[in-house]
N, CA, C and O atoms as a GROMACS GRO file, in nm:
protein
  272
    1PRO      N    1   0.082  -0.114   0.018
    1PRO     CA    2   0.003  -0.014   0.008
    1PRO      C    3   0.087   0.120  -0.017
    1PRO      O    4   0.189   0.136   0.051
    2GLU      N    5   0.058   0.196  -0.090
    2GLU     CA    6   0.141   0.335  -0.112
    2GLU      C    7   0.090   0.453  -0.021
    2GLU      O    8  -0.032   0.464  -0.010
    3ARG      N    9   0.156   0.526   0.035
    3ARG     CA   10   0.134   0.633   0.125
    3ARG      C   11   0.072   0.756   0.026
    3ARG      O   12   0.114   0.787  -0.086
    4PRO      N   13  -0.026   0.811   0.091
    4PRO     CA   14  -0.078   0.900   0.003
    4PRO      C   15   0.010   1.026  -0.017
    4PRO      O   16   0.079   1.071   0.074
    5GLY      N   17   0.005   1.079  -0.143
    5GLY     CA   18   0.137   1.181  -0.168
    5GLY      C   19   0.254   1.121  -0.193
    5GLY      O   20   0.334   1.202  -0.240
    6ALA      N   21   0.298   1.010  -0.181
    6ALA     CA   22   0.430   0.954  -0.203
    6ALA      C   23   0.417   0.901  -0.374
    6ALA      O   24   0.330   0.822  -0.409
    7ALA      N   25   0.486   0.940  -0.440
    7ALA     CA   26   0.510   0.901  -0.582
    7ALA      C   27   0.572   0.755  -0.576
    7ALA      O   28   0.648   0.717  -0.488
    8ARG      N   29   0.533   0.686  -0.672
    8ARG     CA   30   0.574   0.553  -0.683
    8ARG      C   31   0.717   0.531  -0.724
    8ARG      O   32   0.773   0.596  -0.812
    9ARG      N   33   0.772   0.437  -0.656
    9ARG     CA   34   0.932   0.411  -0.665
    9ARG      C   35   0.954   0.408  -0.816
    9ARG      O   36   0.864   0.363  -0.888
   10GLY      N   37   1.072   0.456  -0.871
   10GLY     CA   38   1.109   0.443  -1.006
   10GLY      C   39   1.042   0.535  -1.120
   10GLY      O   40   1.069   0.533  -1.240
   11SER      N   41   0.942   0.621  -1.046
   11SER     CA   42   0.870   0.721  -1.151
   11SER      C   43   0.959   0.839  -1.126
   11SER      O   44   0.985   0.859  -1.007
   12PRO      N   45   1.017   0.934  -1.228
   12PRO     CA   46   1.079   1.042  -1.211
   12PRO      C   47   0.995   1.144  -1.112
   12PRO      O   48   0.873   1.134  -1.101
   13SER      N   49   1.061   1.231  -1.052
   13SER     CA   50   0.984   1.342  -0.972
   13SER      C   51   1.055   1.455  -0.972
   13SER      O   52   1.175   1.449  -0.997
   14PHE      N   53   0.994   1.576  -0.945
   14PHE     CA   54   1.065   1.715  -0.954
   14PHE      C   55   1.183   1.712  -0.872
   14PHE      O   56   1.281   1.776  -0.908
   15PHE      N   57   1.188   1.628  -0.740
   15PHE     CA   58   1.286   1.652  -0.635
   15PHE      C   59   1.404   1.558  -0.682
   15PHE      O   60   1.517   1.601  -0.658
   16ASP      N   61   1.393   1.446  -0.740
   16ASP     CA   62   1.497   1.344  -0.752
   16ASP      C   63   1.475   1.262  -0.881
   16ASP      O   64   1.394   1.169  -0.877
   17PRO      N   65   1.539   1.289  -0.996
   17PRO     CA   66   1.523   1.235  -1.116
   17PRO      C   67   1.536   1.077  -1.095
   17PRO      O   68   1.476   1.006  -1.176
   18ALA      N   69   1.610   1.015  -0.994
   18ALA     CA   70   1.604   0.884  -0.990
   18ALA      C   71   1.466   0.817  -0.926
   18ALA      O   72   1.460   0.695  -0.907
   19GLY      N   73   1.362   0.899  -0.896
   19GLY     CA   74   1.244   0.823  -0.859
   19GLY      C   75   1.212   0.828  -0.717
   19GLY      O   76   1.121   0.757  -0.673
   20PHE      N   77   1.292   0.919  -0.630
   20PHE     CA   78   1.276   0.890  -0.496
   20PHE      C   79   1.206   1.036  -0.441
   20PHE      O   80   1.278   1.135  -0.456
   21THR      N   81   1.098   1.052  -0.392
   21THR     CA   82   1.057   1.164  -0.339
   21THR      C   83   1.102   1.181  -0.188
   21THR      O   84   1.173   1.104  -0.124
   22ILE      N   85   1.045   1.299  -0.145
   22ILE     CA   86   1.098   1.310   0.018
   22ILE      C   87   1.013   1.231   0.086
   22ILE      O   88   1.057   1.214   0.200
   23ASP      N   89   0.897   1.167   0.066
   23ASP     CA   90   0.836   1.095   0.142
   23ASP      C   91   0.907   0.948   0.126
   23ASP      O   92   0.887   0.878   0.225
   24ASP      N   93   0.976   0.893   0.039
   24ASP     CA   94   1.009   0.788   0.024
   24ASP      C   95   1.132   0.734   0.123
   24ASP      O   96   1.128   0.621   0.171
   25GLU      N   97   1.226   0.812   0.145
   25GLU     CA   98   1.331   0.783   0.228
   25GLU      C   99   1.353   0.881   0.335
   25GLU      O  100   1.384   0.997   0.307
   26PRO      N  101   1.335   0.837   0.478
   26PRO     CA  102   1.367   0.931   0.567
   26PRO      C  103   1.496   1.009   0.560
   26PRO      O  104   1.502   1.125   0.598
   27LEU      N  105   1.603   0.941   0.509
   27LEU     CA  106   1.730   1.003   0.518
   27LEU      C  107   1.787   1.034   0.373
   27LEU      O  108   1.905   1.019   0.341
   28SER      N  109   1.682   1.080   0.290
   28SER     CA  110   1.728   1.121   0.149
   28SER      C  111   1.808   1.253   0.163
   28SER      O  112   1.811   1.318   0.267
   29ARG      N  113   1.872   1.287   0.051
   29ARG     CA  114   1.961   1.408   0.068
   29ARG      C  115   1.872   1.526   0.075
   29ARG      O  116   1.905   1.637   0.117
   30TYR      N  117   1.746   1.488   0.026
   30TYR     CA  118   1.668   1.611   0.036
   30TYR      C  119   1.589   1.625   0.156
   30TYR      O  120   1.541   1.738   0.165
   31ASN      N  121   1.560   1.551   0.247
   31ASN     CA  122   1.499   1.539   0.367
   31ASN      C  123   1.594   1.599   0.459
   31ASN      O  124   1.601   1.532   0.563
   32ASN      N  125   1.660   1.687   0.458
   32ASN     CA  126   1.752   1.731   0.579
   32ASN      C  127   1.709   1.861   0.617
   32ASN      O  128   1.602   1.896   0.567
   33VAL      N  129   1.764   1.938   0.691
   33VAL     CA  130   1.729   2.060   0.777
   33VAL      C  131   1.736   2.176   0.663
   33VAL      O  132   1.670   2.277   0.687
   34MET      N  133   1.794   2.173   0.569
   34MET     CA  134   1.831   2.285   0.484
   34MET      C  135   1.679   2.292   0.384
   34MET      O  136   1.655   2.398   0.328
   35TYR      N  137   1.584   2.178   0.367
   35TYR     CA  138   1.474   2.170   0.312
   35TYR      C  139   1.362   2.186   0.399
   35TYR      O  140   1.250   2.200   0.349
   36MET      N  141   1.380   2.187   0.551
   36MET     CA  142   1.255   2.205   0.613
   36MET      C  143   1.193   2.338   0.604
   36MET      O  144   1.266   2.437   0.599
   37PRO      N  145   1.056   2.349   0.601
   37PRO     CA  146   0.982   2.480   0.560
   37PRO      C  147   1.005   2.578   0.667
   37PRO      O  148   1.021   2.698   0.641
   38ALA      N  149   1.006   2.530   0.789
   38ALA     CA  150   1.050   2.622   0.911
   38ALA      C  151   1.168   2.678   0.926
   38ALA      O  152   1.185   2.772   1.005
   39PHE      N  153   1.281   2.619   0.840
   39PHE     CA  154   1.421   2.667   0.847
   39PHE      C  155   1.444   2.774   0.751
   39PHE      O  156   1.409   2.762   0.634
   40ASN      N  157   1.501   2.877   0.795
   40ASN     CA  158   1.552   2.978   0.709
   40ASN      C  159   1.698   2.954   0.670
   40ASN      O  160   1.785   2.941   0.756
   41PRO      N  161   1.725   2.949   0.521
   41PRO     CA  162   1.861   2.907   0.482
   41PRO      C  163   1.965   3.038   0.514
   41PRO      O  164   2.086   3.022   0.532
   42ARG      N  165   1.908   3.152   0.516
   42ARG     CA  166   1.990   3.252   0.520
   42ARG      C  167   2.033   3.292   0.658
   42ARG      O  168   2.115   3.382   0.677
   43LEU      N  169   1.967   3.215   0.768
   43LEU     CA  170   2.013   3.225   0.900
   43LEU      C  171   2.158   3.230   0.938
   43LEU      O  172   2.212   3.322   1.000
   44PRO      N  173   2.221   3.108   0.891
   44PRO     CA  174   2.341   3.083   0.915
   44PRO      C  175   2.446   3.195   0.860
   44PRO      O  176   2.540   3.231   0.930
   45ASP      N  177   2.422   3.242   0.739
   45ASP     CA  178   2.493   3.330   0.680
   45ASP      C  179   2.490   3.477   0.758
   45ASP      O  180   2.592   3.543   0.779
   46LEU      N  181   2.367   3.513   0.794
   46LEU     CA  182   2.335   3.621   0.887
   46LEU      C  183   2.402   3.622   1.024
   46LEU      O  184   2.444   3.727   1.073
   47LEU      N  185   2.413   3.498   1.086
   47LEU     CA  186   2.469   3.494   1.210
   47LEU      C  187   2.623   3.502   1.176
   47LEU      O  188   2.697   3.575   1.243
   48LEU      N  189   2.662   3.440   1.091
   48LEU     CA  190   2.825   3.428   1.052
   48LEU      C  191   2.882   3.584   1.033
   48LEU      O  192   2.984   3.634   1.079
   49GLY      N  193   2.781   3.640   0.952
   49GLY     CA  194   2.821   3.787   0.921
   49GLY      C  195   2.828   3.895   1.048
   49GLY      O  196   2.911   3.985   1.063
   50LEU      N  197   2.706   3.855   1.142
   50LEU     CA  198   2.710   3.937   1.260
   50LEU      C  199   2.827   3.896   1.354
   50LEU      O  200   2.882   3.984   1.420
   51VAL      N  201   2.872   3.760   1.363
   51VAL     CA  202   2.983   3.741   1.437
   51VAL      C  203   3.114   3.802   1.381
   51VAL      O  204   3.191   3.863   1.455
   52ILE      N  205   3.136   3.786   1.265
   52ILE     CA  206   3.242   3.869   1.186
   52ILE      C  207   3.243   4.004   1.210
   52ILE      O  208   3.344   4.059   1.254
   53GLY      N  209   3.130   4.071   1.181
   53GLY     CA  210   3.121   4.206   1.201
   53GLY      C  211   3.153   4.251   1.349
   53GLY      O  212   3.226   4.347   1.371
   54LEU      N  213   3.101   4.185   1.441
   54LEU     CA  214   3.094   4.228   1.576
   54LEU      C  215   3.267   4.219   1.621
   54LEU      O  216   3.324   4.317   1.670
   55SER      N  217   3.330   4.102   1.600
   55SER     CA  218   3.476   4.077   1.605
   55SER      C  219   3.560   4.181   1.556
   55SER      O  220   3.658   4.227   1.615
   56LEU      N  221   3.508   4.222   1.423
   56LEU     CA  222   3.605   4.355   1.365
   56LEU      C  223   3.584   4.460   1.446
   56LEU      O  224   3.682   4.521   1.490
   57ALA      N  225   3.458   4.497   1.479
   57ALA     CA  226   3.417   4.625   1.560
   57ALA      C  227   3.506   4.620   1.689
   57ALA      O  228   3.575   4.715   1.728
   58LEU      N  229   3.497   4.510   1.743
   58LEU     CA  230   3.559   4.505   1.854
   58LEU      C  231   3.703   4.500   1.875
   58LEU      O  232   3.760   4.528   1.981
   59THR      N  233   3.768   4.456   1.750
   59THR     CA  234   3.909   4.451   1.723
   59THR      C  235   3.967   4.598   1.705
   59THR      O  236   4.070   4.639   1.757
   60TYR      N  237   3.885   4.669   1.623
   60TYR     CA  238   3.928   4.809   1.585
   60TYR      C  239   3.911   4.899   1.720
   60TYR      O  240   4.002   4.978   1.746
   61HIS      N  241   3.805   4.890   1.801
   61HIS     CA  242   3.760   4.943   1.922
   61HIS      C  243   3.894   4.914   1.996
   61HIS      O  244   3.961   5.013   2.030
   62TRP      N  245   3.939   4.795   2.024
   62TRP     CA  246   4.039   4.760   2.122
   62TRP      C  247   4.187   4.832   2.073
   62TRP      O  248   4.275   4.871   2.150
   63LEU      N  249   4.190   4.838   1.924
   63LEU     CA  250   4.316   4.900   1.901
   63LEU      C  251   4.324   5.034   1.917
   63LEU      O  252   4.424   5.093   1.959
   64ALA      N  253   4.200   5.095   1.878
   64ALA     CA  254   4.196   5.251   1.912
   64ALA      C  255   4.204   5.278   2.063
   64ALA      O  256   4.253   5.384   2.103
   65TRP      N  257   4.162   5.197   2.140
   65TRP     CA  258   4.198   5.207   2.284
   65TRP      C  259   4.341   5.178   2.316
   65TRP      O  260   4.398   5.238   2.406
   66ALA      N  261   4.398   5.089   2.246
   66ALA     CA  262   4.537   5.052   2.299
   66ALA      C  263   4.630   5.159   2.264
   66ALA      O  264   4.720   5.191   2.341
   67ILE      N  265   4.610   5.218   2.145
   67ILE     CA  266   4.721   5.310   2.090
   67ILE      C  267   4.662   5.474   2.115
   67ILE      O  268   4.693   5.567   2.041
   68ARG      N  269   4.590   5.486   2.213
   68ARG     CA  270   4.539   5.618   2.244
   68ARG      C  271   4.667   5.711   2.309
   68ARG      O  272   4.648   5.827   2.343
   0.00000   0.00000   0.00000
């Protein structure tokens, strides 16, 4: 019995030309955190930019304080 919404194995789908859909395999390469609808893919980049920017600002601030 096939689950509703799951494509039959062997049929090409939009997600995987080999015929596996997201429902077919719990550990398929598309069923990871980057494809979860609640996950914003830009969040790690934003956090990384925030960390880099803050560290640069703190370094500049400390240098300006050190050579005052």
